[in-house]
VOTORBA-236861 format. One record per residue (C-alpha): x, y, z; residue number from 1. Coordinates in Angstrom, 1 decimal, padded with zeros to 4 digits. Layout:
<bakols>
{{X,Y,Z},NUM}
...
</bakols>
This chain:
<bakols>
{{-021.8,-014.8,-005.1},1}
{{-020.4,-013.5,-001.7},2}
{{-017.0,-011.8,-001.5},3}
{{-015.2,-012.0,001.9},4}
{{-012.6,-009.2,001.8},5}
{{-009.9,-009.7,004.6},6}
{{-008.3,-006.4,005.6},7}
{{-005.9,-005.2,008.3},8}
{{-008.4,-002.9,009.9},9}
{{-010.8,-001.4,007.4},10}
{{-013.6,-000.3,007.8},11}
{{-011.8,000.9,011.0},12}
{{-009.3,003.6,010.3},13}
{{-006.5,002.1,012.5},14}
{{-004.4,000.9,009.4},15}
{{-005.3,003.9,007.1},16}
{{-006.6,001.5,004.4},17}
{{-009.6,003.7,003.4},18}
{{-008.0,005.4,000.4},19}
{{-007.0,002.0,-001.0},20}
{{-010.2,000.0,-000.5},21}
{{-013.2,002.3,-000.5},22}
{{-012.9,003.4,-004.2},23}
{{-012.9,-000.3,-005.1},24}
{{-016.0,-001.3,-003.2},25}
{{-018.6,000.3,-005.5},26}
{{-017.2,-001.6,-008.5},27}
{{-017.1,-004.9,-006.6},28}
{{-020.7,-004.4,-005.5},29}
{{-021.7,-004.4,-009.2},30}
{{-020.3,-008.0,-009.5},31}
{{-021.1,-009.6,-006.1},32}
{{-024.4,-009.8,-004.3},33}
{{-022.8,-009.1,-001.0},34}
{{-019.4,-008.0,000.3},35}
{{-018.3,-008.9,003.8},36}
{{-015.3,-007.0,005.2},37}
{{-013.2,-009.1,007.7},38}
{{-010.7,-006.9,009.5},39}
{{-007.9,-008.4,011.5},40}
{{-008.0,-005.5,014.0},41}
{{-011.0,-003.6,015.1},42}
{{-009.5,-000.4,016.4},43}
{{-010.0,003.3,015.7},44}
{{-013.0,005.0,014.1},45}
{{-015.5,002.9,012.2},46}
{{-016.0,004.5,008.8},47}
{{-019.3,004.6,006.9},48}
{{-019.9,001.9,004.3},49}
{{-022.0,001.8,001.1},50}
{{-025.2,-000.4,001.2},51}
{{-024.5,-004.0,000.5},52}
{{-021.2,-004.1,002.5},53}
{{-021.2,-005.8,005.9},54}
{{-018.5,-006.2,008.5},55}
{{-017.6,-009.5,010.2},56}
{{-015.8,-008.7,013.5},57}
{{-015.6,-012.2,014.9},58}
{{-012.3,-012.9,013.1},59}
{{-010.6,-010.1,015.0},60}
{{-012.1,-011.3,018.2},61}
{{-011.0,-014.8,017.6},62}
{{-007.4,-013.7,016.9},63}
{{-007.3,-011.5,020.0},64}
{{-008.7,-014.3,022.2},65}
{{-006.3,-017.0,020.9},66}
{{-003.0,-015.1,020.6},67}
{{-001.6,-016.0,024.0},68}
{{001.7,-017.9,024.2},69}
{{000.2,-021.2,025.2},70}
{{-002.2,-021.3,022.3},71}
{{000.5,-020.1,019.9},72}
{{002.8,-023.0,020.8},73}
{{-000.1,-025.5,020.5},74}
{{-001.0,-024.3,017.0},75}
{{002.6,-024.5,015.8},76}
{{003.1,-028.0,017.2},77}
{{000.0,-029.1,015.2},78}
{{000.9,-027.3,012.0},79}
{{001.9,-029.6,009.2},80}
{{003.1,-026.8,007.0},81}
{{005.4,-025.6,009.8},82}
{{007.2,-029.0,010.0},83}
{{007.5,-029.1,006.2},84}
{{009.1,-025.7,006.2},85}
{{011.7,-026.8,008.8},86}
{{012.4,-030.0,006.8},87}
{{012.9,-028.0,003.6},88}
{{015.1,-025.4,005.3},89}
{{016.9,-026.9,008.3},90}
{{019.2,-023.9,008.5},91}
{{016.3,-022.0,010.1},92}
{{017.0,-023.9,013.3},93}
{{020.3,-022.0,013.5},94}
{{018.8,-018.6,012.7},95}
{{016.8,-017.5,015.8},96}
{{015.3,-014.3,014.2},97}
{{014.0,-016.1,011.2},98}
{{012.8,-019.0,013.3},99}
{{010.8,-016.6,015.5},100}
{{009.2,-015.0,012.4},101}
{{008.3,-018.5,011.2},102}
{{006.7,-019.3,014.6},103}
{{004.6,-016.1,014.6},104}
{{003.7,-016.3,010.9},105}
{{002.7,-019.9,011.3},106}
{{000.5,-019.3,014.3},107}
{{-001.3,-016.4,012.5},108}
{{-001.7,-018.5,009.4},109}
{{-003.3,-021.3,011.4},110}
{{-005.7,-019.0,013.3},111}
{{-007.0,-017.6,010.0},112}
{{-007.3,-021.1,008.5},113}
{{-009.1,-022.5,011.5},114}
{{-011.5,-019.6,011.9},115}
{{-012.5,-019.6,008.2},116}
{{-013.0,-023.3,008.0},117}
{{-015.1,-023.2,011.2},118}
{{-017.4,-020.5,009.6},119}
{{-017.9,-022.6,006.5},120}
{{-018.5,-025.8,008.4},121}
{{-021.2,-024.2,010.6},122}
{{-022.9,-022.7,007.6},123}
{{-022.1,-019.1,008.3},124}
{{-020.4,-018.8,004.9},125}
{{-021.8,-021.0,002.0},126}
{{-019.1,-023.3,000.7},127}
{{-020.2,-023.1,-002.9},128}
{{-020.9,-019.3,-003.0},129}
{{-017.9,-017.4,-001.7},130}
{{-014.6,-015.9,-002.8},131}
{{-011.9,-015.4,-000.2},132}
{{-010.0,-012.2,-000.9},133}
{{-007.0,-011.0,001.1},134}
{{-006.1,-007.4,000.5},135}
{{-002.5,-008.0,001.5},136}
{{-000.2,-010.9,000.5},137}
{{000.7,-011.8,004.1},138}
{{-000.2,-014.6,006.6},139}
{{-003.9,-014.0,006.0},140}
{{-003.4,-014.9,002.3},141}
{{-001.6,-018.0,003.3},142}
{{-004.3,-019.0,005.8},143}
{{-007.0,-018.5,003.1},144}
{{-005.0,-020.4,000.5},145}
{{-004.8,-023.4,003.0},146}
{{-008.6,-023.4,003.3},147}
{{-008.7,-024.6,-000.3},148}
{{-007.1,-027.9,000.8},149}
{{-010.3,-028.6,002.7},150}
{{-012.7,-026.9,000.3},151}
{{-011.1,-027.1,-003.2},152}
{{-014.1,-025.5,-004.9},153}
{{-013.7,-022.3,-003.0},154}
{{-011.9,-019.5,-004.8},155}
{{-009.1,-017.6,-003.0},156}
{{-007.1,-014.6,-004.2},157}
{{-004.9,-011.9,-002.9},158}
{{-003.6,-008.4,-003.8},159}
{{000.0,-007.4,-003.1},160}
{{001.1,-003.8,-002.7},161}
{{004.4,-003.0,-001.1},162}
{{005.8,-004.4,002.1},163}
{{004.2,-007.7,001.2},164}
{{006.1,-008.0,-002.1},165}
{{009.9,-007.6,-001.7},166}
{{011.1,-010.3,000.6},167}
{{014.7,-009.0,000.8},168}
{{013.7,-005.5,001.9},169}
{{012.6,-006.2,005.5},170}
{{014.6,-007.9,008.2},171}
{{015.1,-010.8,008.6},172}
{{014.7,-011.1,004.8},173}
{{012.5,-014.1,005.0},174}
{{008.9,-014.7,004.1},175}
{{007.5,-018.1,004.9},176}
{{005.3,-020.3,002.7},177}
{{005.3,-018.2,-000.5},178}
{{005.5,-021.2,-003.0},179}
{{002.9,-023.1,-001.0},180}
{{000.6,-020.0,-001.0},181}
{{001.0,-019.3,-004.7},182}
{{000.3,-023.0,-005.5},183}
{{-003.1,-022.8,-003.8},184}
{{-004.3,-019.3,-004.7},185}
{{-006.3,-018.7,-007.9},186}
{{-004.8,-015.3,-008.5},187}
{{-002.3,-012.9,-007.1},188}
{{-003.0,-009.3,-008.2},189}
{{000.1,-007.1,-008.2},190}
{{-000.1,-003.3,-007.9},191}
{{002.5,-002.5,-010.5},192}
{{004.4,-004.1,-013.5},193}
{{007.6,-003.9,-011.5},194}
{{006.1,-006.1,-008.7},195}
{{004.7,-008.5,-011.3},196}
{{008.2,-008.9,-012.8},197}
{{009.6,-009.5,-009.3},198}
{{007.3,-012.5,-008.8},199}
{{007.9,-013.7,-012.4},200}
{{011.7,-013.8,-011.6},201}
{{011.4,-015.3,-008.2},202}
{{008.5,-017.8,-008.7},203}
{{008.2,-018.3,-012.5},204}
{{006.4,-021.6,-012.1},205}
{{003.3,-019.7,-011.0},206}
{{003.2,-017.2,-013.8},207}
{{-000.4,-018.0,-014.7},208}
{{-001.5,-016.8,-011.3},209}
{{-000.1,-013.3,-011.7},210}
{{-002.2,-010.3,-012.9},211}
{{-001.3,-006.6,-012.7},212}
{{-003.9,-004.1,-011.8},213}
{{-003.0,-000.5,-010.8},214}
{{-005.0,001.1,-008.1},215}
{{-006.7,004.4,-009.0},216}
{{-008.1,007.8,-008.0},217}
{{-011.5,009.2,-008.8},218}
{{-011.5,012.3,-011.0},219}
{{-011.1,015.3,-008.6},220}
{{-012.8,017.6,-011.2},221}
{{-010.2,020.3,-010.7},222}
{{-006.6,021.2,-011.5},223}
{{-004.2,022.4,-008.8},224}
{{-002.7,025.8,-009.2},225}
{{001.0,026.7,-009.2},226}
{{002.3,029.5,-006.9},227}
{{002.2,033.0,-008.3},228}
{{003.8,034.9,-005.3},229}
{{007.3,033.7,-005.7},230}
{{007.1,031.1,-002.9},231}
{{008.0,027.6,-003.9},232}
{{005.5,025.2,-002.3},233}
{{006.4,021.5,-001.9},234}
{{004.1,018.8,-000.6},235}
{{004.8,015.2,000.7},236}
{{002.4,012.6,001.9},237}
{{003.2,009.3,003.6},238}
{{003.1,007.6,007.0},239}
{{006.2,008.5,009.0},240}
{{008.1,005.3,008.7},241}
{{011.8,004.7,008.3},242}
{{011.3,003.4,004.7},243}
{{009.8,006.7,003.7},244}
{{013.1,008.5,004.6},245}
{{011.6,011.8,005.7},246}
{{014.9,012.5,007.5},247}
{{016.6,012.4,004.1},248}
{{013.9,014.7,002.7},249}
{{014.5,017.2,005.5},250}
{{018.2,017.2,004.6},251}
{{017.4,017.8,001.0},252}
{{015.1,020.7,001.8},253}
{{017.8,022.2,004.0},254}
{{020.3,022.1,001.1},255}
{{017.8,023.6,-001.2},256}
{{017.0,026.5,001.1},257}
{{020.6,027.2,001.8},258}
{{021.4,027.1,-001.9},259}
{{018.9,029.9,-002.5},260}
{{018.9,032.1,000.6},261}
{{016.8,034.8,-001.0},262}
{{014.1,032.5,-002.2},263}
{{011.1,031.6,000.1},264}
{{010.0,028.0,000.4},265}
{{007.1,026.2,002.1},266}
{{006.9,022.5,002.8},267}
{{003.8,020.7,003.9},268}
{{003.7,017.0,005.0},269}
{{000.6,014.9,005.3},270}
{{000.9,011.8,007.5},271}
{{001.8,010.7,011.0},272}
{{003.9,008.2,012.9},273}
{{005.8,007.6,016.1},274}
{{008.8,009.6,014.9},275}
{{006.8,012.8,014.1},276}
{{007.8,014.7,017.2},277}
{{011.6,014.1,016.6},278}
{{011.2,015.1,013.0},279}
{{009.5,018.3,013.9},280}
{{012.2,019.1,016.4},281}
{{014.9,018.4,013.8},282}
{{013.0,020.6,011.3},283}
{{012.9,023.5,013.7},284}
{{016.5,023.1,014.6},285}
{{017.9,022.8,011.0},286}
{{015.6,024.8,008.7},287}
{{017.0,028.2,007.6},288}
{{014.8,031.3,008.0},289}
{{013.7,031.2,004.3},290}
{{011.9,027.8,004.5},291}
{{008.8,027.1,006.6},292}
{{007.6,023.6,007.3},293}
{{004.5,022.0,008.8},294}
{{003.3,018.6,009.7},295}
{{-000.5,018.2,009.1},296}
{{-000.8,014.8,010.7},297}
{{-003.0,012.0,009.4},298}
{{-006.0,013.5,007.7},299}
{{-008.7,012.0,005.4},300}
{{-007.8,011.8,001.7},301}
{{-010.7,014.1,000.9},302}
{{-009.0,016.8,003.0},303}
{{-005.7,016.3,001.1},304}
{{-007.6,016.8,-002.1},305}
{{-009.3,019.9,-000.7},306}
{{-005.9,021.3,000.2},307}
{{-004.8,020.8,-003.4},308}
{{-007.9,022.5,-004.6},309}
{{-007.6,025.5,-002.3},310}
{{-003.8,026.0,-002.1},311}
{{-001.0,026.4,-004.7},312}
{{001.1,023.2,-005.0},313}
{{004.2,023.3,-007.1},314}
{{005.5,019.7,-006.7},315}
{{004.9,016.5,-004.7},316}
{{008.0,014.7,-003.5},317}
{{008.5,011.1,-002.5},318}
{{011.9,009.8,-001.5},319}
{{010.7,006.4,-000.2},320}
{{013.2,003.5,-000.1},321}
{{010.5,000.9,-000.9},322}
{{007.3,001.0,-002.9},323}
{{005.4,-001.9,-004.5},324}
{{003.0,000.0,-006.7},325}
{{002.5,003.6,-007.5},326}
{{001.8,005.3,-004.2},327}
{{-001.7,006.6,-003.8},328}
{{-000.2,010.0,-002.8},329}
{{001.4,010.2,-006.2},330}
{{-001.8,009.2,-007.9},331}
{{-003.7,011.9,-006.1},332}
{{-001.2,014.5,-007.1},333}
{{-001.1,013.6,-010.8},334}
{{-005.0,013.4,-010.9},335}
{{-005.1,017.2,-010.3},336}
{{-002.0,018.0,-012.4},337}
{{000.8,018.3,-009.9},338}
{{004.4,017.5,-011.0},339}
{{006.2,014.8,-009.0},340}
{{009.8,014.1,-007.9},341}
{{010.2,010.5,-006.7},342}
{{012.9,007.9,-006.3},343}
{{013.2,005.3,-009.1},344}
{{012.0,002.3,-007.0},345}
{{009.1,-000.1,-007.2},346}
{{006.2,001.2,-009.3},347}
{{007.3,004.8,-009.2},348}
{{008.9,004.8,-012.7},349}
{{005.5,003.7,-014.1},350}
{{003.9,006.9,-012.9},351}
{{006.7,009.4,-012.9},352}
{{008.9,010.3,-015.9},353}
{{010.6,013.3,-017.5},354}
{{007.3,014.3,-018.9},355}
{{005.6,014.9,-015.6},356}
{{008.5,015.2,-013.1},357}
{{011.9,013.9,-012.2},358}
{{013.0,010.5,-011.1},359}
{{015.7,010.5,-008.5},360}
{{018.2,007.6,-008.0},361}
{{017.0,004.9,-005.6},362}
{{019.4,006.3,-003.0},363}
{{019.6,010.0,-003.6},364}
{{021.8,012.5,-001.8},365}
{{020.4,015.6,-000.2},366}
{{022.0,017.6,-003.0},367}
{{020.3,015.5,-005.7},368}
{{017.0,016.1,-004.0},369}
{{017.6,019.8,-003.8},370}
{{018.7,020.0,-007.4},371}
{{015.6,018.1,-008.7},372}
{{013.2,020.4,-006.8},373}
{{015.0,023.6,-008.0},374}
{{015.0,022.3,-011.6},375}
{{011.2,022.3,-011.6},376}
{{011.0,025.7,-009.9},377}
{{013.5,027.3,-012.2},378}
{{011.7,026.4,-015.4},379}
{{008.0,027.5,-015.2},380}
{{007.3,026.6,-018.8},381}
{{008.5,023.0,-018.4},382}
{{006.7,022.8,-015.1},383}
{{003.4,023.8,-016.8},384}
{{003.9,021.0,-019.4},385}
{{004.6,018.6,-016.5},386}
{{001.3,019.6,-015.0},387}
{{-000.5,018.7,-018.2},388}
{{001.4,015.4,-018.5},389}
{{000.6,014.4,-014.9},390}
{{-003.1,014.7,-015.6},391}
{{-002.7,012.8,-018.9},392}
{{-000.9,009.9,-017.1},393}
{{-003.7,009.8,-014.5},394}
{{-006.3,009.6,-017.1},395}
{{-004.5,006.9,-019.1},396}
{{-003.4,004.6,-016.2},397}
{{-004.7,005.6,-012.8},398}
{{-008.4,006.5,-013.3},399}
{{-010.3,004.6,-010.6},400}
{{-013.4,004.2,-012.7},401}
{{-011.4,002.4,-015.3},402}
{{-009.0,000.4,-013.1},403}
{{-011.4,-000.8,-010.5},404}
{{-014.1,-001.7,-013.0},405}
{{-011.5,-003.9,-014.8},406}
{{-010.4,-005.4,-011.6},407}
{{-013.9,-006.3,-010.5},408}
{{-014.5,-007.8,-013.9},409}
{{-011.5,-010.0,-013.5},410}
{{-012.4,-011.1,-010.0},411}
{{-015.9,-012.0,-011.1},412}
{{-014.3,-014.2,-013.9},413}
{{-012.3,-016.0,-011.2},414}
{{-015.4,-016.5,-009.1},415}
{{-017.3,-017.9,-012.0},416}
{{-014.5,-020.2,-013.3},417}
</bakols>
């Protein structure tokens, strides 16, 4: 059985999917004779792959060649699902922003559907020996689901992680074709129990399609150290996006430093984005003398783990507004025994508790952020217990060997059914 895994850019590093997908591949290779990665975008550095994994770049080329406005309009005018959506929800005609999203989404759905069907019809992919797997629950998943209308014996599944889960969190608060996609998919794999419950509430008629599988982190084989020189060291790790609220985190760090003018603090952030320069400028302007900050940029996950191994780390903090599952950054931290402060949103409460850290309100104030961080620093004994509990939670729920093996087993059962 051949598995076609549709990604944003992996094995290219443009979309920073490596830390999500690579640990899964070795387990999938145990269940499938071949894995073909199908990136939507081929940009950035091409990362090395294990034997048995191939890359199909023609999908990205097809999308690039056919994304001009004329072809987009032609595809939409020929799309049956587009007309059904308009008939079902005529109010879209009076909502230009939503209508534009429907136009672009529909065009992308149709391109993926057309390309995949063409590959099957010309014999490039065997109709009776493939599973179509979208790593994100987006237009790619819908396009692959629609392939099953032409080839009902083909299996099609999708994962869903964060931005592709909560419809109301991203303007214009509209996600086309979800019931139609769920009707045709064999399975939708959710990254947290919270996201599974969201779909059960919103689309209960498809309950049998939903399965929850946490991602996971391989055993780092070390435990991070706490600071012993009276400097409180805080780490954060995320792309620099508005939903990650790094501006709010900066405000919280400023309150913390001003609350303890005689205490030294260090903050290290891993991750990059277009607003990095403005954040660095704001940090230099607002940080008191007793706190030092640095932006490390986007670095490979192995280097983040090396940092944890070679440098004291007292707490990881995440003040994100939206998370679907437990962020990989939190999983990495708990795998080597670091306490965590995080907002109580998405899958965060499944990985952070009083035992291994502190859950903030979904919309914390800078003062609440400062208070939570100082609470961990002020109680070394409790912090030491949190470090043990972080490691225990990783072992119980976020061990990559366990989680990806179970996921691969489930996917193989879908393929064989």
